[in-house]
C-alpha positions as CSV (number, residue, x, y, z in Angstrom):
1,M,263.1,20.3,129.3
2,R,259.7,19.2,130.4
3,R,258.7,22.6,131.6
4,F,258.9,23.9,128.0
5,F,256.3,21.4,126.7
6,P,253.3,23.5,127.8
7,V,254.8,26.6,126.2
8,L,255.5,24.8,123.0
9,A,251.9,23.4,123.0
10,L,250.5,26.9,123.4
11,L,252.6,28.2,120.6
12,A,251.6,25.3,118.3
13,A,247.9,26.0,119.1
14,C,248.4,29.6,117.9
15,A,249.8,28.6,114.6
16,E,247.7,29.6,111.6
17,T,246.5,26.7,109.4
18,P,245.2,27.3,105.8
19,P,241.7,26.2,105.0
20,P,241.3,23.0,102.9
21,E,241.1,23.8,99.3
22,D,239.0,20.8,98.2
23,I,235.7,21.9,99.9
24,P,233.4,23.7,97.5
25,L,231.8,26.9,98.8
26,P,228.0,27.3,98.6
27,P,226.7,29.6,95.9
28,E,226.1,33.2,97.1
29,A,222.6,33.7,95.7
30,A,221.0,30.2,95.7
31,P,217.3,30.3,94.7
32,V,215.0,29.9,97.6
33,D,211.7,28.0,97.2
34,L,209.1,30.0,99.2
35,A,206.1,27.9,98.1
36,F,206.1,25.9,101.3
37,C,205.5,28.9,103.5
38,L,203.3,30.9,101.2
39,G,206.1,33.5,100.5
40,D,206.1,33.4,96.7
41,P,204.1,36.7,96.4
42,F,206.7,38.4,98.5
43,A,209.8,37.2,96.7
44,D,210.2,40.5,94.8
45,S,210.0,42.6,98.0
46,V,213.7,42.3,98.9
47,G,215.0,45.8,99.2
48,Q,211.6,47.3,100.1
49,P,210.4,48.4,103.6
50,V,208.8,45.7,105.6
51,S,205.9,48.0,106.4
52,A,204.8,47.8,102.8
53,I,204.0,44.1,103.1
54,Q,203.6,43.5,106.8
55,A,199.8,43.5,106.8
56,A,199.7,41.0,103.9
57,L,202.2,38.4,105.4
58,P,200.9,34.9,106.0
59,E,199.6,34.0,109.5
60,R,202.7,32.0,110.4
61,S,205.4,34.5,109.6
62,R,207.9,36.4,111.6
63,V,210.0,39.6,111.0
64,L,213.5,39.3,112.3
65,G,215.8,42.3,112.8
66,P,219.6,42.0,113.1
67,D,219.6,41.8,116.9
68,D,216.3,39.9,117.4
69,I,216.2,36.6,119.2
70,A,214.5,33.8,117.5
71,T,213.7,30.2,118.3
72,Q,215.7,27.6,116.4
73,D,212.8,25.3,115.7
74,Y,212.3,24.5,112.0
75,R,208.8,25.0,110.6
76,I,208.5,24.6,106.9
77,D,205.2,26.5,106.9
78,R,206.7,29.7,108.5
79,L,207.9,32.6,106.5
80,N,211.0,34.4,108.0
81,V,211.5,38.0,106.8
82,F,214.9,39.3,107.7
83,V,215.3,43.1,107.8
84,D,218.1,45.5,108.6
85,E,218.2,48.3,111.1
86,A,216.1,50.5,108.9
87,G,213.4,47.9,108.3
88,I,214.4,47.1,104.8
89,I,213.9,43.5,103.8
90,Q,217.2,41.7,103.2
91,R,216.1,38.1,102.6
92,L,213.1,35.7,102.9
93,T,213.3,32.1,104.0
94,C,211.0,29.3,105.0
95,G,211.6,27.7,108.4
């Protein structure tokens, strides 16, 4: 009987549990305040090529592609410009 306990434990670990229903999900399109990182003039550039605004970006900004590696340090004065594979701006954040 004791040799079945590891098998039963593995089967129990594979059981699917439903997510809790009382946790509210964050809104999909929450407004982003870009004033801290001087990104307000670029807020309307989502959907455009990054090459159209790259020369005018603030000094402390970075353009990040889908497979780019980035540091995880948070800097409120840095503008992050996220682009897709084609160089189209997907979103802007401070940090």
